C-alpha positions in Angstrom: -72.2 140.6 83.6 -68.6 139.6 83.0 -66.1 139.2 85.2 -67.7 137.5 88.1 -66.2 134.0 89.1 -68.4 131.0 88.2 -69.9 128.8 91.3 -68.1 125.8 91.9 -71.8 124.1 91.4 -75.4 125.1 90.4 -78.5 123.4 90.9 -78.8 123.9 86.9 -76.4 124.9 84.5 -78.3 126.8 81.8 -76.4 127.3 78.7 -77.5 130.3 75.9 -78.3 134.1 76.8 -81.5 134.8 74.6 -84.9 134.5 75.4 -85.1 131.3 76.0 -82.3 130.7 78.7 -83.2 134.1 80.1 -86.6 133.4 80.8 -85.9 129.5 82.3 -83.5 131.6 84.5 -85.4 133.5 85.7 -88.7 131.1 86.2 -86.2 128.9 87.9 -84.7 131.4 89.8 -88.0 132.5 91.1 -88.5 128.8 92.6 -85.4 129.2 94.6 -83.4 127.0 92.6 -79.4 127.9 92.3 -78.8 129.0 88.5 -76.0 129.6 86.6 -76.6 130.9 83.0 -73.7 130.8 80.5 -73.5 132.5 77.3 -70.6 132.4 75.0 -71.1 136.1 73.7 -73.6 138.7 74.5 -77.4 138.5 75.7 -79.6 138.3 73.2 -76.6 138.2 70.9 -78.2 135.1 69.0 -81.6 134.7 67.4 -83.1 136.6 69.8 -81.7 140.1 69.1 -82.4 139.8 65.5 -85.9 138.5 65.3 -88.4 140.8 64.1 -90.2 140.8 67.5 -93.6 139.5 66.4 -95.7 138.4 69.5 -99.0 136.2 69.1 -101.3 133.3 69.2 -101.9 132.4 65.7 -101.2 129.6 64.6 -102.3 126.2 63.0 -101.0 123.7 66.0 -102.8 123.8 69.8 -99.8 123.7 71.1 -98.5 126.3 69.8 -102.0 128.9 70.0 -101.7 127.8 74.0 -97.6 128.4 74.3 -98.7 132.1 72.3 -101.7 132.6 74.5 -99.6 132.2 77.8 -96.8 134.0 76.5 -98.8 137.0 75.3 -100.3 137.2 78.8 -97.0 137.2 80.5 -95.8 139.9 78.0 -98.8 142.0 79.2 -97.6 142.0 82.7 -93.6 142.4 81.9 -93.6 145.6 83.4 -94.6 144.2 86.9 -93.1 140.7 86.4 -89.9 140.9 86.1 -90.0 144.5 85.7 -89.0 146.0 82.3 -90.4 148.1 79.3 -90.3 146.3 76.0 -92.2 148.9 74.4 -94.9 146.2 73.7 -97.5 147.4 70.8 -100.9 145.1 70.4 -101.0 145.9 66.9 -102.7 143.1 65.6 -101.5 140.6 63.0 -103.0 140.2 59.9 -101.9 137.1 57.7 -102.7 138.6 53.9 -103.6 135.4 51.5 -103.6 135.6 48.1 -104.5 131.9 47.4 -107.9 129.7 47.5 -105.8 126.9 49.7 -104.6 129.5 52.3 -107.7 130.6 52.8 -108.8 127.3 53.3 -106.1 126.9 55.9 -106.6 129.6 57.8 -110.1 129.5 58.0 -109.7 125.9 59.7 -107.1 127.4 62.1 -109.3 130.7 63.0 -111.5 128.0 63.9 -109.0 126.4 66.4 -108.3 129.6 68.3 -111.7 130.0 68.5 -112.4 126.8 70.3 -108.7 127.7 72.8 -110.5 130.8 73.7 -108.3 133.2 71.2 -110.0 136.1 69.4 -109.4 136.1 66.1 -111.3 136.2 63.0 -111.2 136.0 58.6 -111.7 139.8 57.3 -112.5 140.6 53.7 -110.1 142.8 51.7 -111.6 146.0 52.6 -111.0 145.8 56.2 -107.5 144.0 55.7 -106.6 147.4 53.7 -107.9 149.3 56.9 -106.1 147.3 59.3 -103.2 147.4 57.4 -103.0 150.7 55.3 -100.0 150.0 53.2 -101.3 147.0 51.9 -102.3 146.8 48.3 -105.3 144.8 47.5 -104.6 143.5 44.3 -104.9 139.8 44.0 -106.2 139.4 47.6 -109.1 137.2 48.5 -109.2 137.9 52.1 -106.9 137.9 55.7 -106.8 136.4 59.5 -106.9 139.1 61.9 -105.7 138.6 65.4 -106.2 141.9 66.7 -104.4 141.0 70.6 -101.5 140.2 69.0 -98.7 142.6 68.4 -94.7 143.1 68.6 -92.1 143.9 71.3 -88.5 144.4 71.7 -86.2 140.9 72.0 -83.2 143.0 73.5 -85.6 144.0 76.3 -87.3 141.0 77.1 -83.9 139.5 77.9 -82.6 142.1 79.5 -85.7 142.1 82.1 -85.6 138.0 82.3 -81.9 138.1 82.9 -81.6 141.0 85.6 -84.9 139.6 87.3 -83.0 136.2 87.2 -79.2 137.7 88.9 -81.7 139.9 91.6 -83.2 136.4 92.8 -79.6 134.9 93.1 -78.8 133.3 89.9 -75.5 134.0 88.3 -75.4 135.4 85.0 -72.4 134.9 83.0 -71.7 136.1 79.3 -67.9 135.6 77.3 -68.5 131.7 78.7 -68.6 128.9 76.7 -69.6 125.8 77.2 -66.4 123.3 76.0 -68.1 119.4 77.6 -70.3 118.2 80.1 -69.9 115.5 82.5 -71.9 112.3 83.3 -71.4 109.3 84.9 -73.5 106.5 84.0 -76.8 108.0 82.8 -76.1 111.3 85.3 -74.7 114.8 84.8 -71.8 115.7 86.9 -70.6 118.5 85.9 -70.2 121.5 82.8 -66.9 122.1 81.5 -66.5 125.6 80.0 -63.9 128.3 78.8 -63.3 129.3 82.6 -63.6 125.7 84.4 -65.7 123.6 85.7 -69.1 123.8 87.6 -70.5 120.8 89.3 -74.4 120.4 88.4 -77.2 117.6 87.7 -78.9 119.2 85.4 -78.4 121.1 82.1 -80.5 123.1 80.2 -79.6 123.6 76.6 -81.2 126.7 75.5 -78.4 127.8 72.7 -80.5 128.0 69.9 -78.7 127.2 66.6 -75.9 126.0 68.3 -78.0 123.5 70.7 -76.7 120.4 68.9 -73.1 121.0 70.1 -74.7 121.5 72.9 -76.7 118.1 73.0 -73.9 116.1 71.4 -71.9 116.5 74.5 -74.1 113.9 76.2 -74.9 111.8 72.7 -78.4 113.7 72.3 -79.1 114.1 68.9 -81.3 117.3 68.6 -82.5 117.6 64.7 -81.8 121.2 64.0 -80.8 123.4 61.2 -80.2 127.3 61.1 -81.0 129.5 58.1 -80.0 133.1 57.3 -83.0 135.2 57.4 -82.6 139.5 56.7 -84.5 142.3 57.4 -84.5 146.4 56.9 -85.9 148.9 59.3 -86.2 151.9 56.8 -86.2 156.1 57.1 -89.3 157.7 59.4 -92.3 157.9 57.5 -93.4 161.4 56.8 -96.8 160.9 57.9 -97.2 157.8 60.2 -99.8 156.1 60.7 -100.9 152.9 62.4 -100.9 149.2 61.3 -101.0 145.7 61.8 -97.9 143.3 61.4 -99.3 142.1 58.2 -97.7 139.0 56.5 -98.4 138.4 52.7 -98.6 134.6 53.6 -97.9 132.9 49.8 -94.3 135.3 49.3 -93.3 135.7 53.3 -93.1 139.7 52.8 -93.7 141.2 56.1 -93.7 144.5 57.5 -94.9 146.6 60.9 -94.3 149.8 62.5 -90.7 150.2 64.0 -90.4 153.6 66.1 -90.8 156.2 63.3 -90.3 153.8 60.3 -91.2 150.3 59.2 -89.1 146.5 59.8 -90.1 144.8 57.0 -88.1 141.4 55.2 -88.8 138.2 53.9 -87.8 134.4 53.9 -85.5 133.8 51.4 -87.3 130.2 49.5 -83.4 130.0 47.8 -81.1 130.2 51.2 -78.8 127.0 52.0 -78.5 126.2 56.0 -76.3 127.4 57.7 -74.0 130.0 60.1 -73.1 132.9 57.7 -75.2 136.2 58.5 -73.8 138.3 56.2 -75.9 140.9 55.0 -76.9 140.0 50.9 -76.3 142.5 48.3 -79.2 141.6 46.5 -81.8 141.5 49.4 -83.2 144.9 49.5 -83.8 144.7 45.2 -85.2 141.4 46.4 -87.2 143.1 49.1 -88.3 146.1 46.5 -89.6 143.5 44.1 -92.0 142.1 47.1 -92.7 145.7 48.1 -93.7 146.8 44.6 -96.7 144.3 44.5 -97.9 144.1 48.6 -97.2 147.4 49.5 -96.0 149.4 47.4 -96.0 152.8 49.2 -92.7 151.3 51.1 -90.6 151.9 48.5 -90.6 155.5 48.8 -88.7 155.3 51.9 -85.1 154.9 52.3 -83.4 152.4 54.3 -81.8 153.4 57.6 -80.7 150.1 59.1 -80.9 146.7 58.6 -79.4 143.4 60.1 -79.5 139.2 59.2 -80.1 136.4 61.8 -80.8 132.9 62.0 -83.5 130.5 62.4 -83.2 127.5 64.0 -85.9 124.8 62.3 -86.3 121.6 62.7 -88.6 118.9 60.2 -91.4 119.6 61.0 -90.9 123.9 62.0 -91.9 123.2 65.6 -90.0 123.3 68.6 -87.8 120.7 70.6 -88.7 120.9 74.2 -88.0 118.2 76.5 -85.9 116.0 78.7 -83.8 113.3 77.0 -84.8 110.0 77.8 -81.1 109.0 77.4 -79.4 111.7 79.7 -81.2 112.3 83.1 -81.8 115.7 83.5 -80.8 117.0 80.2 -83.3 119.7 79.0 -83.6 121.3 75.6 -85.4 124.4 74.2 -85.1 125.1 70.8 -85.8 124.7 67.4 -88.4 126.9 67.5 -88.2 127.8 63.7 -88.7 131.7 63.8 -91.4 131.5 66.7 -89.3 131.0 69.6 -89.0 134.5 70.7 -93.1 135.2 71.1 -92.8 131.6 72.8 -90.0 132.4 75.2 -92.1 133.5 78.3 -94.3 130.1 78.6 -91.2 127.6 77.9 -89.3 129.2 80.5 -92.4 128.3 83.2 -92.4 124.6 81.2 -88.6 124.3 81.9 -88.9 125.3 85.4 -91.6 123.3 85.8 -90.5 119.9 84.0 -87.2 120.7 86.4 -89.4 120.9 89.5 -91.4 117.5 88.5 -94.7 119.9 88.8 -97.4 119.3 85.7 -96.6 122.3 83.5 -100.1 124.2 82.3 -100.4 122.2 79.1 -98.7 119.0 78.0 -95.8 119.3 75.2 -94.7 115.8 75.4 -95.6 115.9 71.6 -92.8 118.5 71.2 -90.3 115.9 72.6 -87.3 115.4 70.1 -88.4 111.3 70.2 -91.5 112.4 68.0 -89.2 112.2 64.7 -88.4 108.8 66.1 -92.0 107.4 66.5 -93.0 109.1 63.2 -95.1 111.5 65.4 -94.7 115.1 63.2 -96.7 118.0 64.4 -96.5 120.4 60.6 -96.8 124.3 61.7 -97.9 126.2 59.1 -99.1 129.5 60.1 -95.1 130.4 59.8 -93.1 132.2 57.3 
């Protein structure tokens, strides 16, 4: 996708070639909008390709539940629209709970999910072990189970959306960096890139951990902070078994099937913010310590591969999704705090509707960046 000339003009310039940008480009192009998507690296080369691939509606916030529900519907039909195999596994999600306060939190979350049409329930220790055969029950009080959730391949999702967008007339360019946004008064006039300027009246900032840099070109402050997250994939299991995507909520240690092996990781509580994605020498040892307690059979498997990526987080661990009140037609979708990949399909629809002036399927006003000035935070707790 490198090499093609940039158009002189586009109705919308989407910045960022991860799941958010690709989904936005596809949905806009499908609606007949002329779109240019620019990515300074490779498609899905940022946070998306380094995600664990989980897709779910198991959240504590009604907006996140709705975004997860809609995205699950779209993931389920991805083979037909836009038309791409994404290796979707509806293995279910299992949040393992070892503290009384967490049982209380997830009991309330499940009640909220059920009221919004999500199939989820609390399960006892025996059922949790049946759903996740590697789970050690010692100290487990119960678990929250959502059977329609699961995981798929992030790179395939981005490829599907980007290919679909190009097929519908969008221009998708990699290796192109945005170096400025020109304005006249409160209106955007063009986007400046390393390969020239493109006239436009609308920019959608989907640059993930780097989104504050793009927003700064038009004087918009997006409070997004990146943190490194690392994971490993094991060698194949000698006797593969089906299992839920399992998260030990108290420690953030998680695992799920990845082909014949297991994808596993955790969120380090001592991690300093920054853009470093180098592998930590002590990560395997610390991961093994968690596995020894909660899934000791994982210790019998060797390590095949692994990588580190970035979570882009916000002060309340909820997304920034909206349109600037300062600059007309500057839209943003960022700061998803680890659940951006799974919400990408729904957010692409919402960005399309926001651009077209159509009422989205759900009111996302509470996720705009102005909530921090209002003191109206929306903490999401069902995250790791």
